[in-house]
C-alpha beads as a LAMMPS data file, in Angstrom:
LAMMPS data file: protein, C-alpha beads

81 atoms
80 bonds

1 atom types
1 bond types

-500.0 500.0 xlo xhi
-500.0 500.0 ylo yhi
-500.0 500.0 zlo zhi

Masses

1 110.0

Atoms # bond

1 1 1 285.953 275.851 89.816
2 1 1 283.048 275.056 92.107
3 1 1 279.974 272.890 91.595
4 1 1 276.649 274.691 91.551
5 1 1 274.771 274.234 94.815
6 1 1 271.608 272.149 94.818
7 1 1 268.355 273.857 95.802
8 1 1 268.215 272.209 99.219
9 1 1 271.759 273.404 100.012
10 1 1 271.114 277.075 99.268
11 1 1 270.736 279.515 102.173
12 1 1 267.084 280.372 102.879
13 1 1 267.558 284.014 101.812
14 1 1 268.879 283.019 98.394
15 1 1 266.087 280.463 97.892
16 1 1 263.441 283.058 98.731
17 1 1 265.037 285.649 96.423
18 1 1 265.079 283.139 93.546
19 1 1 261.423 282.235 94.168
20 1 1 260.502 285.929 94.156
21 1 1 262.396 286.503 90.893
22 1 1 260.804 283.434 89.255
23 1 1 257.355 284.801 90.066
24 1 1 258.119 288.432 89.245
25 1 1 259.788 287.589 85.931
26 1 1 257.152 284.948 85.101
27 1 1 259.641 282.187 84.332
28 1 1 257.663 279.259 82.978
29 1 1 257.642 275.659 84.191
30 1 1 259.248 274.630 80.878
31 1 1 262.065 277.121 81.510
32 1 1 262.529 275.874 85.057
33 1 1 262.712 272.332 83.731
34 1 1 265.618 273.367 81.472
35 1 1 267.320 274.792 84.555
36 1 1 266.643 271.621 86.568
37 1 1 268.132 269.430 83.851
38 1 1 271.249 271.608 83.706
39 1 1 271.683 271.584 87.493
40 1 1 271.310 267.791 87.545
41 1 1 274.496 267.586 85.441
42 1 1 276.316 269.099 88.448
43 1 1 277.998 271.787 86.331
44 1 1 281.169 273.455 87.441
45 1 1 280.915 277.213 87.823
46 1 1 283.635 279.823 88.389
47 1 1 284.288 281.252 91.840
48 1 1 283.549 284.734 90.460
49 1 1 280.353 286.087 88.857
50 1 1 278.855 283.935 86.092
51 1 1 275.655 283.488 84.119
52 1 1 273.997 280.812 82.010
53 1 1 271.731 281.916 79.166
54 1 1 268.786 279.599 78.498
55 1 1 267.340 281.781 75.723
56 1 1 264.172 282.978 77.439
57 1 1 265.947 283.735 80.738
58 1 1 269.371 283.800 82.374
59 1 1 270.451 282.560 85.757
60 1 1 273.249 284.551 87.371
61 1 1 275.448 283.549 90.252
62 1 1 278.729 283.868 92.035
63 1 1 280.696 280.794 92.969
64 1 1 278.480 277.848 93.821
65 1 1 275.378 279.945 94.540
66 1 1 272.900 281.113 91.915
67 1 1 271.843 284.647 92.847
68 1 1 269.072 285.846 90.508
69 1 1 267.178 285.397 87.267
70 1 1 267.209 287.847 84.357
71 1 1 264.880 287.984 81.379
72 1 1 265.974 287.782 77.769
73 1 1 267.530 291.077 76.814
74 1 1 268.667 291.984 80.315
75 1 1 272.425 292.375 80.560
76 1 1 274.272 289.881 82.716
77 1 1 277.664 290.326 84.374
78 1 1 280.384 287.764 84.699
79 1 1 281.573 284.743 82.766
80 1 1 279.155 283.214 80.275
81 1 1 278.763 279.458 80.747

Bonds

1 1 1 2
2 1 2 3
3 1 3 4
4 1 4 5
5 1 5 6
6 1 6 7
7 1 7 8
8 1 8 9
9 1 9 10
10 1 10 11
11 1 11 12
12 1 12 13
13 1 13 14
14 1 14 15
15 1 15 16
16 1 16 17
17 1 17 18
18 1 18 19
19 1 19 20
20 1 20 21
21 1 21 22
22 1 22 23
23 1 23 24
24 1 24 25
25 1 25 26
26 1 26 27
27 1 27 28
28 1 28 29
29 1 29 30
30 1 30 31
31 1 31 32
32 1 32 33
33 1 33 34
34 1 34 35
35 1 35 36
36 1 36 37
37 1 37 38
38 1 38 39
39 1 39 40
40 1 40 41
41 1 41 42
42 1 42 43
43 1 43 44
44 1 44 45
45 1 45 46
46 1 46 47
47 1 47 48
48 1 48 49
49 1 49 50
50 1 50 51
51 1 51 52
52 1 52 53
53 1 53 54
54 1 54 55
55 1 55 56
56 1 56 57
57 1 57 58
58 1 58 59
59 1 59 60
60 1 60 61
61 1 61 62
62 1 62 63
63 1 63 64
64 1 64 65
65 1 65 66
66 1 66 67
67 1 67 68
68 1 68 69
69 1 69 70
70 1 70 71
71 1 71 72
72 1 72 73
73 1 73 74
74 1 74 75
75 1 75 76
76 1 76 77
77 1 77 78
78 1 78 79
79 1 79 80
80 1 80 81
């Protein structure tokens, strides 16, 4: 298991993609706060594809890097956390 990477440790391309998805999918500040609180717990994530469902959105990743956001109802691949 790996620890999820902190925002400042993500490659620039991944950070920009996540920012674009946040804007495009209109993820609210309240939703992002839920994500921030979860990341602050330094969760362990599998080395393969994974996702965490927050109800109104999902964050999907692979290993320590989050990769994208999905909206409620969009299908996610990988291991549910």
